[in-house]
DRENPA-3360 file (N, C-alpha, C; in nm, 2 decimals, always signed):
BEGIN
1 = MIPFGVKI = -12.02/-5.96/+3.17/-11.98/-5.91/+3.30/-12.05/-5.98/+3.41 ~ -11.97/-5.99/+3.52/-12.03/-6.06/+3.64/-12.13/-5.97/+3.71 ~ -12.25/-6.02/+3.73/-12.36/-5.94/+3.80/-12.31/-5.88/+3.93 ~ -12.35/-5.76/+3.96/-12.31/-5.69/+4.08/-12.36/-5.77/+4.21 ~ -12.48/-5.83/+4.19/-12.53/-5.91/+4.31/-12.43/-6.02/+4.35 ~ -12.37/-6.09/+4.25/-12.28/-6.19/+4.27/-12.15/-6.14/+4.35 ~ -12.11/-6.02/+4.31/-12.00/-5.95/+4.37/-12.03/-5.92/+4.52 ~ -12.15/-5.87/+4.54/-12.19/-5.84/+4.68/-12.19/-5.97/+4.76;
9 = LWFVLSLT = -12.24/-6.08/+4.71/-12.25/-6.21/+4.78/-12.11/-6.26/+4.81 ~ -12.02/-6.24/+4.71/-11.88/-6.29/+4.73/-11.81/-6.20/+4.84 ~ -11.84/-6.07/+4.84/-11.79/-5.98/+4.94/-11.83/-6.02/+5.08 ~ -11.96/-6.05/+5.09/-12.01/-6.09/+5.23/-11.95/-6.22/+5.27 ~ -11.94/-6.32/+5.18/-11.89/-6.45/+5.21/-11.74/-6.43/+5.26 ~ -11.67/-6.34/+5.19/-11.53/-6.32/+5.22/-11.51/-6.27/+5.37 ~ -11.60/-6.17/+5.40/-11.59/-6.11/+5.53/-11.63/-6.21/+5.64 ~ -11.74/-6.27/+5.62/-11.79/-6.37/+5.72/-11.69/-6.49/+5.74;
17 = GLVSSGVV = -11.64/-6.53/+5.63/-11.54/-6.64/+5.63/-11.41/-6.60/+5.71 ~ -11.37/-6.47/+5.69/-11.26/-6.42/+5.76/-11.28/-6.42/+5.91 ~ -11.39/-6.37/+5.95/-11.42/-6.36/+6.09/-11.43/-6.50/+6.15 ~ -11.51/-6.59/+6.09/-11.53/-6.72/+6.15/-11.40/-6.80/+6.15 ~ -11.31/-6.79/+6.05/-11.19/-6.86/+6.05/-11.10/-6.80/+6.16 ~ -11.10/-6.67/+6.18/-11.02/-6.62/+6.29/-11.06/-6.67/+6.43 ~ -11.19/-6.69/+6.45/-11.24/-6.75/+6.58/-11.19/-6.89/+6.59 ~ -11.20/-6.97/+6.48/-11.16/-7.11/+6.49/-11.01/-7.12/+6.51;
25 = LITFGRAV = -10.93/-7.04/+6.44/-10.79/-7.05/+6.45/-10.74/-7.01/+6.59 ~ -10.80/-6.91/+6.65/-10.76/-6.87/+6.79/-10.79/-6.98/+6.88 ~ -10.91/-7.04/+6.87/-10.94/-7.15/+6.95/-10.85/-7.27/+6.93 ~ -10.81/-7.30/+6.81/-10.72/-7.41/+6.78/-10.58/-7.38/+6.84 ~ -10.54/-7.26/+6.83/-10.41/-7.22/+6.88/-10.40/-7.24/+7.03 ~ -10.51/-7.20/+7.10/-10.51/-7.22/+7.25/-10.52/-7.37/+7.28 ~ -10.59/-7.45/+7.20/-10.60/-7.59/+7.23/-10.47/-7.66/+7.22 ~ -10.39/-7.63/+7.12/-10.26/-7.70/+7.10/-10.14/-7.63/+7.16;
33 = GAMWGPGA = -10.17/-7.51/+7.22/-10.06/-7.44/+7.29/-9.96/-7.38/+7.20 ~ -10.00/-7.34/+7.08/-9.91/-7.28/+6.99/-9.99/-7.17/+6.90 ~ -9.96/-7.05/+6.93/-10.04/-6.94/+6.87/-9.97/-6.88/+6.74 ~ -9.84/-6.92/+6.72/-9.77/-6.86/+6.61/-9.83/-6.90/+6.48 ~ -9.87/-7.03/+6.46/-9.93/-7.07/+6.34/-10.07/-7.01/+6.31 ~ -10.16/-7.02/+6.40/-10.29/-6.95/+6.38/-10.28/-6.80/+6.36 ~ -10.18/-6.74/+6.44/-10.16/-6.60/+6.42/-10.11/-6.56/+6.29 ~ -10.01/-6.63/+6.24/-9.96/-6.61/+6.10/-10.06/-6.63/+6.00;
41 = FTFGNVLL = -10.13/-6.74/+6.01/-10.24/-6.78/+5.91/-10.35/-6.67/+5.91 ~ -10.39/-6.62/+6.03/-10.49/-6.52/+6.03/-10.44/-6.39/+5.97 ~ -10.31/-6.36/+5.99/-10.26/-6.24/+5.93/-10.26/-6.25/+5.78 ~ -10.22/-6.36/+5.73/-10.22/-6.39/+5.58/-10.36/-6.38/+5.53 ~ -10.45/-6.44/+5.60/-10.59/-6.44/+5.56/-10.65/-6.30/+5.56 ~ -10.62/-6.22/+5.66/-10.67/-6.08/+5.66/-10.61/-6.00/+5.54 ~ -10.48/-6.03/+5.51/-10.42/-5.96/+5.40/-10.49/-6.00/+5.27 ~ -10.51/-6.13/+5.25/-10.57/-6.18/+5.13/-10.71/-6.13/+5.11;
49 = QGIFCVGM = -10.80/-6.15/+5.21/-10.94/-6.11/+5.20/-10.95/-5.96/+5.21 ~ -10.87/-5.90/+5.28/-10.88/-5.75/+5.30/-10.85/-5.68/+5.16 ~ -10.74/-5.71/+5.10/-10.72/-5.65/+4.97/-10.82/-5.68/+4.86 ~ -10.88/-5.80/+4.88/-10.98/-5.84/+4.78/-11.11/-5.76/+4.81 ~ -11.15/-5.74/+4.93/-11.27/-5.67/+4.97/-11.26/-5.52/+4.94 ~ -11.14/-5.47/+4.95/-11.12/-5.33/+4.92/-11.16/-5.29/+4.78 ~ -11.15/-5.39/+4.69/-11.19/-5.37/+4.55/-11.34/-5.34/+4.54 ~ -11.42/-5.35/+4.64/-11.56/-5.32/+4.64/-11.58/-5.17/+4.62;
57 = IWRMDPFL = -11.47/-5.09/+4.66/-11.48/-4.94/+4.64/-11.50/-4.91/+4.49 ~ -11.45/-5.00/+4.40/-11.46/-4.98/+4.26/-11.56/-5.09/+4.20 ~ -11.65/-5.13/+4.29/-11.76/-5.23/+4.25/-11.70/-5.36/+4.20 ~ -11.58/-5.39/+4.25/-11.50/-5.51/+4.22/-11.49/-5.53/+4.06 ~ -11.47/-5.42/+4.00/-11.46/-5.41/+3.85/-11.31/-5.37/+3.82 ~ -11.23/-5.46/+3.78/-11.09/-5.43/+3.75/-11.07/-5.32/+3.64 ~ -11.17/-5.30/+3.56/-11.17/-5.19/+3.46/-11.18/-5.05/+3.52 ~ -11.24/-5.05/+3.64/-11.26/-4.92/+3.71/-11.15/-4.89/+3.82;
65 = MPRSFCIA = -11.07/-5.00/+3.85/-10.97/-4.98/+3.95/-10.85/-4.91/+3.90 ~ -10.79/-4.82/+3.98/-10.66/-4.75/+3.93/-10.55/-4.85/+3.91 ~ -10.47/-4.82/+3.82/-10.36/-4.92/+3.78/-10.27/-4.95/+3.90 ~ -10.24/-4.85/+3.98/-10.15/-4.87/+4.09/-10.22/-4.97/+4.19 ~ -10.35/-4.95/+4.21/-10.42/-5.05/+4.30/-10.42/-5.19/+4.24 ~ -10.44/-5.19/+4.11/-10.44/-5.33/+4.05/-10.31/-5.40/+4.07 ~ -10.20/-5.33/+4.05/-10.07/-5.39/+4.07/-10.05/-5.44/+4.22 ~ -10.09/-5.34/+4.31/-10.08/-5.38/+4.45/-10.17/-5.49/+4.49;
73 = QTLLIGSA = -10.29/-5.50/+4.44/-10.38/-5.61/+4.47/-10.33/-5.74/+4.42 ~ -10.27/-5.74/+4.30/-10.22/-5.86/+4.24/-10.10/-5.91/+4.33 ~ -10.01/-5.82/+4.36/-9.89/-5.87/+4.44/-9.93/-5.90/+4.58 ~ -10.02/-5.83/+4.65/-10.06/-5.86/+4.78/-10.13/-6.00/+4.79 ~ -10.22/-6.02/+4.70/-10.29/-6.15/+4.69/-10.19/-6.27/+4.68 ~ -10.09/-6.25/+4.60/-9.98/-6.35/+4.59/-9.90/-6.36/+4.71 ~ -9.86/-6.25/+4.78/-9.78/-6.26/+4.90/-9.86/-6.33/+5.01 ~ -9.99/-6.29/+5.02/-10.07/-6.36/+5.12/-10.09/-6.51/+5.10;
81 = AFLLTGVA = -10.10/-6.54/+4.97/-10.11/-6.69/+4.94/-9.98/-6.76/+4.97 ~ -9.87/-6.69/+4.95/-9.74/-6.76/+4.99/-9.73/-6.78/+5.14 ~ -9.77/-6.68/+5.21/-9.77/-6.69/+5.36/-9.86/-6.80/+5.41 ~ -9.98/-6.81/+5.36/-10.07/-6.91/+5.40/-10.01/-7.05/+5.36 ~ -9.95/-7.06/+5.24/-9.89/-7.18/+5.20/-9.78/-7.22/+5.29 ~ -9.70/-7.12/+5.33/-9.58/-7.15/+5.42/-9.63/-7.20/+5.56 ~ -9.73/-7.14/+5.61/-9.78/-7.18/+5.75/-9.84/-7.32/+5.74 ~ -9.92/-7.35/+5.63/-9.97/-7.48/+5.61/-9.86/-7.58/+5.59;
89 = SAFSMATS = -9.76/-7.55/+5.52/-9.64/-7.64/+5.50/-9.57/-7.67/+5.64 ~ -9.56/-7.56/+5.72/-9.50/-7.58/+5.85/-9.58/-7.68/+5.94 ~ -9.71/-7.66/+5.94/-9.79/-7.75/+6.01/-9.79/-7.89/+5.96 ~ -9.78/-7.91/+5.83/-9.77/-8.04/+5.77/-9.64/-8.10/+5.80 ~ -9.53/-8.02/+5.80/-9.40/-8.07/+5.84/-9.40/-8.12/+5.99 ~ -9.46/-8.04/+6.07/-9.46/-8.07/+6.22/-9.54/-8.20/+6.24 ~ -9.65/-8.22/+6.18/-9.73/-8.34/+6.21/-9.67/-8.46/+6.14 ~ -9.61/-8.44/+6.03/-9.54/-8.56/+5.96/-9.42/-8.60/+6.04;
97 = LAVLRPRN = -9.34/-8.51/+6.09/-9.22/-8.54/+6.17/-9.26/-8.60/+6.30 ~ -9.37/-8.56/+6.36/-9.42/-8.62/+6.48/-9.45/-8.77/+6.46 ~ -9.48/-8.81/+6.34/-9.50/-8.95/+6.31/-9.37/-9.02/+6.27 ~ -9.29/-8.95/+6.19/-9.17/-9.02/+6.13/-9.06/-9.02/+6.23 ~ -9.05/-8.92/+6.32/-8.95/-8.91/+6.42/-9.01/-8.88/+6.56 ~ -9.08/-8.98/+6.61/-9.16/-8.96/+6.74/-9.07/-8.92/+6.86 ~ -8.95/-8.97/+6.86/-8.86/-8.94/+6.97/-8.83/-8.79/+6.99 ~ -8.82/-8.73/+6.87/-8.79/-8.58/+6.88/-8.91/-8.49/+6.87;
105 = WGDNTALQ = -9.02/-8.54/+6.80/-9.13/-8.46/+6.77/-9.26/-8.51/+6.83 ~ -9.27/-8.63/+6.87/-9.39/-8.69/+6.91/-9.43/-8.66/+7.06 ~ -9.46/-8.54/+7.08/-9.50/-8.50/+7.22/-9.62/-8.40/+7.20 ~ -9.67/-8.35/+7.31/-9.78/-8.26/+7.31/-9.75/-8.12/+7.25 ~ -9.62/-8.10/+7.23/-9.58/-7.96/+7.18/-9.52/-7.98/+7.03 ~ -9.58/-8.07/+6.96/-9.53/-8.09/+6.82/-9.55/-7.96/+6.73 ~ -9.64/-7.88/+6.76/-9.67/-7.76/+6.69/-9.61/-7.64/+6.74 ~ -9.53/-7.65/+6.85/-9.45/-7.54/+6.90/-9.35/-7.49/+6.80;
113 = WRNIFLLP = -9.32/-7.36/+6.81/-9.23/-7.30/+6.71/-9.09/-7.36/+6.72 ~ -9.04/-7.39/+6.61/-8.90/-7.43/+6.59/-8.84/-7.36/+6.48 ~ -8.71/-7.34/+6.49/-8.63/-7.25/+6.40/-8.64/-7.30/+6.25 ~ -8.67/-7.43/+6.24/-8.68/-7.49/+6.10/-8.80/-7.43/+6.03 ~ -8.90/-7.38/+6.10/-9.02/-7.33/+6.04/-8.99/-7.19/+5.98 ~ -8.87/-7.13/+6.00/-8.84/-7.01/+5.93/-8.83/-7.03/+5.78 ~ -8.80/-7.15/+5.74/-8.79/-7.17/+5.59/-8.92/-7.16/+5.52 ~ -9.03/-7.23/+5.57/-9.16/-7.21/+5.50/-9.23/-7.09/+5.53;
121 = VVIFPILA = -9.22/-7.04/+5.66/-9.30/-6.93/+5.71/-9.25/-6.79/+5.67 ~ -9.12/-6.78/+5.67/-9.05/-6.65/+5.64/-8.98/-6.64/+5.51 ~ -8.88/-6.73/+5.49/-8.80/-6.73/+5.38/-8.87/-6.75/+5.25 ~ -8.95/-6.86/+5.25/-9.03/-6.89/+5.13/-9.12/-6.78/+5.08 ~ -9.21/-6.72/+5.17/-9.29/-6.61/+5.12/-9.22/-6.49/+5.07 ~ -9.10/-6.46/+5.13/-9.03/-6.34/+5.09/-8.97/-6.37/+4.95 ~ -8.90/-6.48/+4.93/-8.84/-6.51/+4.80/-8.95/-6.52/+4.69 ~ -9.06/-6.59/+4.72/-9.16/-6.60/+4.62/-9.22/-6.47/+4.58;
129 = TIVQTVVV = -9.24/-6.38/+4.68/-9.29/-6.24/+4.66/-9.20/-6.16/+4.57 ~ -9.07/-6.18/+4.60/-8.97/-6.10/+4.52/-8.97/-6.15/+4.37 ~ -8.97/-6.28/+4.35/-8.98/-6.34/+4.22/-9.10/-6.29/+4.14 ~ -9.22/-6.30/+4.21/-9.34/-6.26/+4.15/-9.34/-6.11/+4.11 ~ -9.29/-6.03/+4.20/-9.29/-5.88/+4.18/-9.20/-5.85/+4.06 ~ -9.08/-5.91/+4.05/-8.99/-5.88/+3.94/-9.06/-5.92/+3.81 ~ -9.11/-6.04/+3.80/-9.17/-6.09/+3.68/-9.29/-6.01/+3.64 ~ -9.38/-5.98/+3.73/-9.50/-5.90/+3.70/-9.47/-5.76/+3.65;
137 = LKLDAVKP = -9.37/-5.69/+3.72/-9.34/-5.56/+3.68/-9.26/-5.55/+3.55 ~ -9.17/-5.65/+3.54/-9.08/-5.65/+3.42/-9.16/-5.67/+3.29 ~ -9.26/-5.76/+3.30/-9.34/-5.79/+3.18/-9.47/-5.71/+3.17 ~ -9.49/-5.62/+3.27/-9.61/-5.54/+3.28/-9.74/-5.63/+3.25 ~ -9.75/-5.73/+3.34/-9.84/-5.84/+3.31/-9.98/-5.81/+3.37 ~ -10.00/-5.71/+3.45/-10.13/-5.68/+3.51/-10.21/-5.60/+3.42 ~ -10.32/-5.67/+3.37/-10.41/-5.60/+3.28/-10.56/-5.63/+3.33 ~ -10.65/-5.54/+3.32/-10.78/-5.56/+3.37/-10.86/-5.66/+3.29;
145 = TDDLHCDS = -10.93/-5.75/+3.35/-11.01/-5.85/+3.29/-11.15/-5.86/+3.35 ~ -11.24/-5.93/+3.30/-11.37/-5.95/+3.35/-11.36/-6.04/+3.47 ~ -11.33/-5.99/+3.59/-11.31/-6.08/+3.70/-11.35/-6.00/+3.83 ~ -11.33/-6.06/+3.94/-11.36/-5.99/+4.07/-11.24/-5.91/+4.12 ~ -11.13/-5.94/+4.07/-11.00/-5.87/+4.12/-10.90/-5.86/+4.01 ~ -10.80/-5.78/+4.03/-10.70/-5.77/+3.93/-10.60/-5.89/+3.94 ~ -10.54/-5.92/+3.83/-10.45/-6.03/+3.82/-10.36/-6.02/+3.70 ~ -10.26/-6.10/+3.70/-10.17/-6.10/+3.58/-10.25/-6.17/+3.47;
153 = SDPLWVRF = -10.26/-6.11/+3.35/-10.33/-6.17/+3.24/-10.26/-6.16/+3.11 ~ -10.16/-6.08/+3.10/-10.09/-6.07/+2.97/-9.94/-6.05/+2.99 ~ -9.86/-6.16/+2.97/-9.90/-6.29/+2.94/-9.96/-6.37/+3.05 ~ -10.05/-6.46/+3.02/-10.12/-6.54/+3.12/-10.04/-6.63/+3.20 ~ -9.93/-6.68/+3.15/-9.84/-6.77/+3.22/-9.78/-6.71/+3.34 ~ -9.78/-6.58/+3.35/-9.72/-6.51/+3.47/-9.79/-6.55/+3.59 ~ -9.92/-6.59/+3.58/-9.99/-6.63/+3.70/-9.93/-6.75/+3.77 ~ -9.85/-6.82/+3.69/-9.79/-6.94/+3.75/-9.69/-6.90/+3.87;
161 = FGYTGVPF = -9.64/-6.77/+3.86/-9.55/-6.72/+3.96/-9.63/-6.66/+4.08 ~ -9.76/-6.66/+4.07/-9.85/-6.61/+4.18/-9.91/-6.72/+4.26 ~ -10.04/-6.69/+4.30/-10.11/-6.79/+4.39/-10.15/-6.91/+4.31 ~ -10.15/-6.91/+4.18/-10.20/-7.03/+4.11/-10.10/-7.14/+4.08 ~ -9.97/-7.10/+4.10/-9.86/-7.20/+4.07/-9.77/-7.23/+4.18 ~ -9.71/-7.13/+4.24/-9.61/-7.15/+4.34/-9.66/-7.24/+4.46 ~ -9.78/-7.21/+4.52/-9.83/-7.29/+4.63/-9.85/-7.44/+4.59 ~ -9.89/-7.46/+4.46/-9.90/-7.60/+4.42/-9.77/-7.67/+4.43;
169 = IASLPCLF = -9.66/-7.61/+4.38/-9.53/-7.67/+4.38/-9.48/-7.69/+4.53 ~ -9.51/-7.59/+4.61/-9.47/-7.60/+4.75/-9.55/-7.71/+4.82 ~ -9.66/-7.75/+4.77/-9.74/-7.85/+4.84/-9.69/-7.99/+4.81 ~ -9.61/-8.01/+4.71/-9.57/-8.14/+4.67/-9.48/-8.21/+4.78 ~ -9.38/-8.14/+4.84/-9.31/-8.21/+4.95/-9.40/-8.24/+5.06 ~ -9.50/-8.16/+5.09/-9.59/-8.19/+5.20/-9.67/-8.31/+5.17 ~ -9.71/-8.32/+5.04/-9.79/-8.44/+5.00/-9.70/-8.57/+5.02 ~ -9.57/-8.56/+4.98/-9.48/-8.67/+4.99/-9.47/-8.71/+5.14;
177 = CSIKSLIR = -9.45/-8.61/+5.23/-9.44/-8.64/+5.37/-9.56/-8.70/+5.43 ~ -9.68/-8.65/+5.38/-9.81/-8.70/+5.43/-9.83/-8.85/+5.39 ~ -9.79/-8.88/+5.27/-9.81/-9.02/+5.22/-9.71/-9.11/+5.30 ~ -9.59/-9.06/+5.32/-9.49/-9.14/+5.40/-9.54/-9.16/+5.54 ~ -9.60/-9.06/+5.60/-9.66/-9.07/+5.74/-9.77/-9.17/+5.74 ~ -9.86/-9.16/+5.64/-9.97/-9.26/+5.64/-9.92/-9.40/+5.63 ~ -9.82/-9.42/+5.55/-9.76/-9.56/+5.54/-9.70/-9.60/+5.67 ~ -9.63/-9.51/+5.74/-9.57/-9.54/+5.87/-9.68/-9.57/+5.97;
185 = IYQMNRHI = -9.79/-9.50/+5.97/-9.90/-9.52/+6.07/-9.97/-9.66/+6.04 ~ -9.98/-9.69/+5.91/-10.04/-9.82/+5.87/-9.95/-9.93/+5.92 ~ -9.82/-9.92/+5.90/-9.73/-10.02/+5.94/-9.73/-10.04/+6.10 ~ -9.74/-9.93/+6.17/-9.74/-9.93/+6.31/-9.87/-10.00/+6.36 ~ -9.98/-9.97/+6.30/-10.11/-10.03/+6.33/-10.11/-10.18/+6.31 ~ -10.05/-10.22/+6.19/-10.04/-10.36/+6.16/-9.95/-10.43/+6.27 ~ -9.84/-10.37/+6.31/-9.75/-10.43/+6.41/-9.83/-10.44/+6.54 ~ -9.90/-10.34/+6.58/-9.98/-10.34/+6.71/-10.08/-10.45/+6.70;
193 = QRTHKSAF = -10.15/-10.47/+6.59/-10.25/-10.57/+6.58/-10.19/-10.71/+6.59 ~ -10.08/-10.73/+6.52/-10.01/-10.86/+6.53/-9.97/-10.89/+6.68 ~ -9.92/-10.79/+6.74/-9.87/-10.80/+6.88/-9.99/-10.84/+6.97 ~ -10.10/-10.77/+6.96/-10.22/-10.80/+7.04/-10.27/-10.94/+7.01 ~ -10.27/-10.98/+6.88/-10.32/-11.11/+6.84/-10.23/-11.22/+6.90 ~ -10.10/-11.20/+6.90/-10.01/-11.29/+6.95/-10.03/-11.31/+7.10 ~ -10.04/-11.19/+7.17/-10.06/-11.19/+7.32/-10.19/-11.26/+7.36 ~ -10.29/-11.24/+7.28/-10.42/-11.30/+7.30/-10.42/-11.45/+7.29;
201 = SDSVGNYT = -10.35/-11.49/+7.18/-10.33/-11.64/+7.16/-10.26/-11.70/+7.27 ~ -10.15/-11.64/+7.32/-10.07/-11.69/+7.43/-10.16/-11.70/+7.56 ~ -10.24/-11.60/+7.58/-10.32/-11.60/+7.70/-10.43/-11.71/+7.69 ~ -10.49/-11.73/+7.58/-10.59/-11.83/+7.56/-10.52/-11.97/+7.58 ~ -10.40/-11.98/+7.52/-10.33/-12.11/+7.54/-10.30/-12.15/+7.68 ~ -10.27/-12.05/+7.76/-10.24/-12.07/+7.90/-10.36/-12.12/+7.98 ~ -10.48/-12.06/+7.94/-10.60/-12.10/+8.01/-10.65/-12.24/+7.97 ~ -10.62/-12.28/+7.85/-10.68/-12.40/+7.80/-10.58/-12.52/+7.81;
209 = SIP = -10.46/-12.49/+7.85/-10.36/-12.60/+7.85/-10.39/-12.69/+7.97 ~ -10.36/-12.82/+7.95/-10.39/-12.92/+8.06/-10.27/-12.92/+8.16 ~ -10.30/-12.91/+8.29/-10.20/-12.91/+8.39/-10.13/-13.04/+8.40;
% end
């Protein structure tokens, strides 16, 4: 069994992390002039950390938690993770497109809300939550284990439909766009360096040429 002192420490870290991240996200949103992302991320974080910390009522012992709460905790943790993944994906999409398509996105409002963000921020979390809920309830997968919170454990592969699997799959397109953006930035820097070097050589040649 996990020592209760460790559970208290985890509880305190979760609450302090929630507060500090909220302060940072609000500041970030004001700096970039776009509050939708930090606001949605904070909401998802409150949902995730909140339902986790509520488990302290039962000493964070899944064997003591009511079954209805266990199911709710499992599904809400998954839903919150899907929302956080969607917001992070939208930010990744915005920053990548600002590099790949600078004429349309490369301005000071690259993180402003655009309708295309509905896909990762709204549609993706809803669909992922529906799929997870159906699989978890149909297979009756939520069983108490020696952990800090309830989760799908029988069969164990059901966790793949929750926070352990779906966000990883959703991150792959973001990884691809990020790599492509890095390549584009590298190519642009190389081009700028060659241009500056050529301009410098021409300038030196003009000063050293014999009249």
